[in-house]
C-alpha positions as CSV (number, residue, x, y, z in Angstrom):
1,X,34.2,-39.3,-5.1
2,X,32.1,-39.0,-8.2
3,X,32.2,-42.7,-9.1
4,X,30.0,-43.8,-6.2
5,X,26.4,-44.3,-7.3
6,X,23.4,-44.0,-5.0
7,X,22.9,-47.7,-4.5
8,X,26.6,-48.3,-3.9
9,X,26.6,-45.3,-1.6
10,X,23.7,-46.7,0.5
11,X,25.4,-50.0,0.7
12,X,28.7,-48.4,1.8
13,X,26.9,-46.4,4.5
14,X,25.1,-49.5,5.7
15,X,28.5,-51.2,6.1
16,X,30.0,-48.3,7.9
17,X,27.2,-48.2,10.5
18,X,28.6,-51.3,12.1
19,X,32.0,-49.8,12.2
20,X,31.1,-46.6,14.1
21,X,29.8,-46.0,17.5
22,X,27.4,-43.2,17.0
23,X,26.7,-40.0,15.0
24,X,27.5,-36.6,16.4
25,X,24.9,-34.8,18.4
26,X,22.6,-32.7,16.3
27,X,23.6,-29.6,18.2
28,X,27.3,-30.5,18.1
29,X,29.2,-30.5,14.7
30,X,31.6,-33.1,16.2
31,X,35.3,-32.9,17.0
32,X,36.6,-32.2,13.4
33,X,33.8,-29.8,12.4
34,X,34.1,-28.0,15.7
35,X,37.8,-27.4,15.3
36,X,37.2,-26.2,11.7
37,X,34.4,-23.8,12.9
38,X,36.7,-22.4,15.5
39,X,39.3,-21.5,12.8
40,X,36.9,-19.5,10.7
41,X,33.8,-17.3,11.1
42,X,30.5,-19.1,11.1
43,X,28.2,-17.8,8.4
44,X,24.6,-16.5,9.0
45,X,22.3,-17.6,6.2
46,X,19.1,-15.9,5.0
47,X,18.4,-18.7,2.5
48,X,19.7,-22.1,1.5
49,X,19.1,-24.6,-1.4
50,X,20.1,-28.2,-1.6
51,X,20.7,-29.7,-5.1
52,X,21.8,-33.1,-6.4
53,X,25.3,-33.3,-5.0
54,X,25.9,-29.7,-3.9
55,X,24.4,-26.9,-1.8
56,X,24.2,-23.1,-2.1
57,X,23.1,-20.4,0.2
58,X,22.9,-16.6,0.6
59,X,24.2,-15.1,3.8
60,X,22.5,-12.3,5.7
61,X,25.0,-9.9,4.1
62,X,23.8,-11.0,0.7
63,X,26.8,-13.0,-0.4
64,X,26.4,-16.3,-2.3
65,X,28.3,-19.4,-1.1
66,X,28.3,-23.0,-2.5
67,X,29.8,-26.3,-1.5
68,X,30.0,-29.9,-2.5
69,X,30.4,-31.4,-6.0
70,X,32.0,-29.0,-8.5
71,X,32.6,-31.2,-11.5
72,X,30.8,-28.7,-13.9
73,X,31.7,-25.5,-12.1
74,X,28.3,-25.5,-10.2
75,X,29.9,-23.9,-7.1
76,X,30.8,-20.8,-9.2
77,X,34.2,-20.3,-7.6
78,X,36.1,-20.3,-10.9
79,X,37.3,-23.9,-10.5
80,X,36.1,-27.5,-10.8
81,X,37.4,-28.5,-7.4
82,X,35.0,-30.1,-4.9
83,X,34.6,-28.1,-1.7
84,X,33.7,-29.5,1.8
85,X,32.9,-26.1,3.3
86,X,31.1,-23.0,2.0
87,X,33.1,-21.3,-0.7
88,X,32.3,-17.8,-2.0
89,X,30.8,-17.6,-5.5
90,X,33.4,-15.7,-7.6
91,X,31.6,-12.4,-8.1
92,X,31.0,-9.0,-6.6
93,X,27.3,-9.4,-7.1
94,X,25.0,-9.4,-4.1
95,X,22.1,-12.0,-4.1
96,X,18.7,-12.2,-2.5
97,X,18.4,-16.0,-3.3
98,X,20.1,-18.9,-4.9
99,X,19.0,-22.3,-6.3
100,X,21.1,-25.4,-6.5
101,X,20.0,-27.7,-9.3
102,X,21.4,-30.9,-10.9
103,X,24.9,-29.8,-11.8
104,X,24.4,-26.1,-12.0
105,X,23.1,-23.1,-9.9
106,X,21.2,-19.9,-10.4
107,X,20.5,-16.8,-8.4
108,X,18.7,-13.5,-8.2
109,X,20.7,-10.4,-7.4
110,X,19.7,-7.4,-5.3
111,X,19.1,-5.7,-8.7
112,X,16.6,-8.5,-9.6
113,X,18.8,-9.9,-12.3
114,X,19.1,-13.6,-12.9
115,X,22.5,-15.3,-13.1
116,X,23.5,-19.0,-13.5
117,X,26.7,-21.0,-13.5
118,X,27.8,-24.7,-13.9
119,X,26.7,-27.3,-16.4
120,X,25.0,-25.9,-19.6
121,X,24.6,-28.9,-21.9
122,X,20.9,-28.1,-22.5
123,X,21.1,-24.4,-22.3
124,X,19.9,-24.3,-18.7
125,X,22.1,-21.3,-17.9
126,X,20.0,-19.2,-20.2
127,X,23.0,-17.2,-21.7
128,X,22.3,-18.3,-25.3
129,X,25.1,-21.0,-25.3
130,X,25.6,-24.6,-24.3
131,X,29.0,-23.8,-22.7
132,X,29.7,-24.7,-19.1
133,X,30.5,-21.7,-16.9
134,X,32.6,-21.7,-13.7
135,X,31.4,-18.2,-12.7
136,X,28.0,-16.5,-12.8
137,X,26.8,-15.4,-16.2
138,X,23.8,-13.2,-16.8
139,X,20.6,-14.9,-18.1
140,X,19.9,-13.4,-21.6
141,X,17.5,-10.5,-21.9
142,X,16.6,-7.3,-20.1
143,X,14.0,-8.8,-17.7
144,X,14.1,-8.5,-14.0
145,X,13.2,-11.5,-11.9
146,X,12.2,-11.9,-8.3
147,X,12.5,-15.8,-8.0
148,X,14.4,-18.5,-9.9
149,X,14.5,-22.3,-9.6
150,X,17.2,-24.5,-11.0
151,X,16.0,-28.0,-12.0
152,X,18.0,-30.9,-13.4
153,X,18.4,-29.6,-17.0
154,X,15.9,-26.7,-17.1
155,X,15.3,-23.5,-15.2
156,X,12.2,-21.3,-14.6
157,X,11.9,-17.9,-13.1
158,X,9.2,-15.4,-12.1
159,X,9.7,-11.9,-13.4
160,X,8.7,-8.6,-11.8
161,X,5.2,-8.8,-13.4
162,X,4.4,-12.3,-12.1
163,X,5.0,-14.0,-15.5
164,X,7.0,-17.2,-15.7
165,X,9.9,-17.7,-18.1
166,X,11.8,-21.0,-18.6
167,X,14.8,-22.2,-20.5
168,X,16.9,-25.4,-21.0
169,X,15.8,-28.9,-21.7
170,X,12.3,-29.3,-23.0
171,X,12.0,-33.0,-24.0
172,X,8.7,-33.4,-22.1
173,X,7.3,-29.9,-22.3
174,X,8.7,-28.8,-19.0
175,X,9.3,-25.3,-20.3
176,X,5.6,-24.8,-20.8
177,X,5.8,-23.0,-24.1
178,X,3.7,-25.5,-26.0
179,X,6.7,-27.3,-27.7
180,X,9.3,-29.9,-27.0
181,X,12.1,-27.7,-28.2
182,X,15.1,-27.0,-26.0
183,X,15.7,-23.3,-25.4
184,X,19.0,-21.6,-24.7
185,X,17.3,-18.3,-23.6
186,X,14.1,-17.6,-21.7
187,X,10.7,-18.3,-23.2
188,X,7.4,-17.3,-21.7
189,X,5.2,-20.0,-20.2
190,X,1.8,-20.1,-21.9
191,X,-1.6,-19.5,-20.2
192,X,-1.3,-15.9,-19.1
193,X,-1.3,-16.8,-15.4
194,X,0.2,-14.6,-12.7
195,X,2.5,-16.7,-10.6
196,X,3.7,-16.2,-7.0
197,X,6.6,-18.7,-7.3
198,X,7.6,-21.5,-9.6
199,X,9.5,-24.8,-9.0
200,X,11.3,-27.2,-11.4
201,X,12.1,-30.9,-11.0
202,X,13.6,-33.5,-13.4
203,X,11.1,-33.1,-16.2
204,X,8.2,-31.2,-14.9
205,X,7.4,-27.8,-13.4
206,X,4.7,-26.3,-11.1
207,X,3.7,-23.0,-9.7
208,X,1.1,-21.3,-7.5
209,X,-0.7,-18.3,-8.9
210,X,-1.3,-15.0,-7.1
211,X,-5.0,-16.2,-6.9
212,X,-3.8,-19.4,-5.0
213,X,-4.4,-21.9,-7.8
214,X,-1.8,-24.6,-8.6
215,X,-0.7,-25.3,-12.2
216,X,1.8,-27.9,-13.5
217,X,3.3,-28.8,-16.8
218,X,5.7,-31.3,-18.4
219,X,6.2,-35.0,-17.8
220,X,3.2,-36.8,-16.1
221,X,3.7,-40.5,-16.2
222,X,3.3,-40.8,-12.4
223,X,0.5,-38.2,-12.1
224,X,2.9,-35.6,-10.9
225,X,1.0,-32.8,-12.6
226,X,-2.0,-33.6,-10.4
227,X,-4.6,-33.2,-13.0
228,X,-6.0,-36.7,-12.7
229,X,-4.2,-38.0,-15.8
230,X,-0.8,-39.5,-16.7
231,X,-0.6,-37.6,-20.0
232,X,2.3,-35.1,-20.4
233,X,1.3,-31.5,-20.9
234,X,3.1,-28.9,-23.0
235,X,1.5,-25.9,-21.1
236,X,0.2,-25.4,-17.6
237,X,-2.8,-27.4,-16.4
238,X,-4.8,-26.8,-13.3
239,X,-4.1,-29.2,-10.4
240,X,-7.4,-31.0,-9.6
241,X,-9.5,-30.2,-6.6
242,X,-10.8,-27.1,-4.9
243,X,-7.7,-26.4,-2.7
244,X,-6.3,-23.0,-2.4
245,X,-2.5,-23.4,-2.7
246,X,-0.1,-20.6,-1.6
247,X,2.9,-22.6,-2.7
248,X,3.7,-25.7,-4.8
249,X,6.9,-27.7,-4.7
250,X,8.4,-30.3,-7.0
251,X,11.2,-32.8,-6.4
252,X,14.8,-32.9,-7.5
253,X,16.3,-35.4,-9.9
254,X,17.4,-38.7,-8.4
255,X,20.3,-40.3,-10.2
256,X,19.2,-41.7,-13.6
257,X,15.5,-41.5,-12.6
258,X,13.3,-38.4,-12.4
259,X,11.7,-37.5,-9.2
260,X,8.0,-37.2,-9.9
261,X,6.3,-36.0,-6.8
262,X,4.7,-32.6,-6.2
263,X,3.4,-31.1,-3.0
264,X,1.4,-28.0,-2.2
265,X,0.9,-25.9,0.8
266,X,-2.6,-24.5,1.2
267,X,-3.6,-21.1,2.5
268,X,-4.6,-22.8,5.7
269,X,-1.1,-24.3,6.1
270,X,-2.1,-27.9,5.2
271,X,0.2,-30.1,3.1
272,X,-1.0,-32.1,0.1
273,X,1.1,-34.2,-2.3
274,X,0.6,-36.1,-5.5
275,X,2.6,-38.2,-8.0
276,X,5.1,-41.0,-7.4
277,X,4.8,-42.7,-4.0
278,X,7.2,-45.6,-4.3
279,X,9.1,-44.5,-1.2
280,X,6.2,-42.9,0.8
281,X,7.2,-39.4,-0.2
282,X,3.5,-38.4,-0.7
283,X,3.1,-38.8,3.1
284,X,-0.4,-40.4,3.1
285,X,0.6,-43.5,5.1
286,X,1.2,-45.7,2.0
287,X,4.1,-46.6,-0.3
288,X,4.9,-49.1,-3.1
289,X,6.4,-49.3,-6.5
290,X,3.9,-48.3,-9.1
291,X,1.7,-46.6,-6.5
292,X,0.9,-43.1,-7.8
293,X,-1.5,-40.4,-6.8
294,X,-2.9,-38.5,-9.8
295,X,-4.6,-35.9,-7.6
296,X,-3.6,-34.2,-4.3
297,X,-3.9,-36.3,-1.1
298,X,-3.5,-34.9,2.4
299,X,-0.3,-35.5,4.2
300,X,-1.2,-37.4,7.4
301,X,-0.5,-36.2,10.9
302,X,-2.6,-33.0,11.1
303,X,0.5,-30.8,11.1
304,X,0.4,-27.2,10.0
305,X,3.4,-26.2,7.8
306,X,5.0,-22.9,7.1
307,X,7.1,-24.4,4.3
308,X,7.7,-27.6,2.4
309,X,10.5,-29.0,0.1
310,X,10.5,-32.1,-2.1
311,X,13.8,-34.0,-2.8
312,X,14.8,-37.1,-4.8
313,X,12.6,-39.6,-2.9
314,X,11.8,-37.7,0.3
315,X,9.8,-34.7,1.4
316,X,10.4,-32.3,4.3
317,X,8.6,-29.5,5.9
318,X,8.9,-26.9,8.7
319,X,5.8,-26.5,10.9
320,X,4.3,-23.2,12.1
321,X,6.0,-24.0,15.5
322,X,9.4,-24.2,13.7
323,X,9.8,-27.9,14.0
324,X,11.2,-29.9,11.1
325,X,9.6,-33.2,9.8
326,X,10.6,-35.4,6.9
327,X,9.1,-38.5,5.2
328,X,9.9,-40.9,2.4
329,X,13.2,-42.7,1.7
330,X,15.9,-42.6,4.4
331,X,18.4,-44.6,2.3
332,X,21.0,-41.9,2.7
333,X,19.9,-40.7,6.1
334,X,18.3,-37.6,4.5
335,X,15.3,-37.7,6.9
336,X,17.5,-36.6,9.8
337,X,15.9,-38.8,12.5
338,X,19.2,-39.9,14.1
339,X,18.6,-43.5,13.3
340,X,20.5,-45.9,11.0
341,X,17.7,-48.1,9.9
342,X,17.4,-46.6,6.4
343,X,13.7,-47.3,6.6
344,X,10.8,-45.7,4.7
345,X,8.5,-43.3,6.6
346,X,5.1,-42.9,5.0
347,X,4.0,-40.1,7.3
348,X,5.9,-37.1,8.7
349,X,8.7,-38.1,11.1
350,X,10.4,-35.5,13.4
351,X,13.9,-34.4,12.6
352,X,16.0,-35.2,15.7
353,X,17.8,-32.6,18.0
354,X,15.1,-30.2,19.0
355,X,16.4,-27.4,16.8
356,X,14.0,-24.7,15.7
357,X,14.0,-24.0,12.0
358,X,12.5,-21.4,9.8
359,X,13.3,-22.9,6.4
360,X,14.2,-26.4,5.0
361,X,15.4,-27.6,1.6
362,X,15.4,-31.2,0.4
363,X,18.1,-32.2,-2.1
364,X,18.4,-35.5,-4.0
365,X,20.3,-37.4,-1.2
366,X,20.6,-34.8,1.5
367,X,18.7,-32.1,3.4
368,X,19.6,-28.7,4.8
369,X,17.8,-26.2,7.0
370,X,18.2,-22.8,8.6
371,X,17.5,-22.2,12.2
372,X,15.6,-19.3,13.6
373,X,19.0,-17.8,14.5
374,X,20.2,-18.1,10.9
375,X,22.5,-21.1,11.4
376,X,22.7,-23.7,8.6
377,X,22.5,-27.4,9.4
378,X,22.6,-30.3,7.0
379,X,22.3,-34.1,7.1
380,X,22.3,-37.1,4.8
381,X,24.8,-38.1,2.1
382,X,28.1,-36.3,2.2
383,X,30.2,-38.1,-0.4
384,X,30.8,-34.9,-2.3
385,X,31.0,-32.6,0.7
386,X,27.5,-31.3,0.1
387,X,26.8,-31.0,3.9
388,X,29.4,-28.3,4.3
389,X,30.9,-29.7,7.5
390,X,34.5,-29.4,6.4
391,X,35.1,-33.0,5.4
392,X,34.1,-35.2,2.5
393,X,32.9,-38.7,3.6
394,X,34.7,-41.2,1.5
395,X,36.5,-44.5,2.1
396,X,36.3,-46.1,5.5
397,X,36.0,-44.8,9.0
398,X,33.4,-42.0,8.6
399,X,30.3,-41.5,10.7
400,X,27.0,-41.5,8.9
401,X,25.3,-38.1,9.1
402,X,21.8,-39.1,10.2
403,X,21.2,-36.1,12.4
404,X,21.6,-32.3,11.8
405,X,25.1,-31.1,11.8
406,X,26.2,-27.5,11.7
407,X,27.7,-26.1,8.4
408,X,31.1,-24.8,9.2
409,X,32.6,-21.4,8.2
410,X,34.5,-20.8,4.9
């Protein structure tokens, strides 16, 4: 149902709320999903990644699966058919992680090689072409990588020597090579920093170094680089403040707009965010169009987090006690609180259901997480099947997915 736009989708969901009695229990996939699960083996996931309209994950036996929108081959199954349940990526490769981006996906194999598939209009697959690929293709060059992040039209990865390389769209300097030139193959990010991990958004990138400093580069009109300015940067700049960040996260692309919020997790497990706060996604108790934070501000609530993830207009985290919280826009029920108010939450709000999670990933309009028992759950928008529950929510008569629902087997 690719013709439905976010605003229309939200309106349709709001209309459907009055036509349905209640959402399924967060611990019960519901009658349809339950029957589908019974017909196939339930997957155990080691890692999961929510993109714009699709989701990918790696199972505990190192196989890559994707589901949801497949218009550009981003599911990697050799077709352009949307999938409502996890579908194996068409390869014999084994993966340690995958990343779902705008309309493409990337992954790192057990041999530490980077592969990508899907849309390639800006060279974001890194294979030296601008040809879409329906199956994984190797990123150009002999380098070995240990982490990769697919953005909207650009990709960045950390190699085995802690250097960051990026490729794809570079209109705002998001590749960090000092230019605005698109790259079809990897180029090294300037600055000589040693990075632990790197994250990409619509038009900016951020990473945390091995010395626990945060750097960002690219578009900066909403202060998303965190350096106290709104000036774009063609190479990494230090995020302001004296915080020691172990990880930095940046948001996904939201429709025609570019998500411009960044968040960091300190070495003392405290969350800070900066950038656009129109929907309360910074988590400091405020919100408003045009309200930006040019330097890091503390997320309210006093929670200690083991992981964070920033989406289109919302942010989520898993605490050190394995509880999930989300804040920001709930226009597509992506906060998972079980309510249908579609309200904004300007501080962390608990995900309903009492499930214990070890990882969470915020997409553009949906959210997914992995429990401590390796089960995958998703919630939010499902108009492309990106929740992986065996059904695509379209037309009339569906139940809004405002609470975690189990991903079914393939």
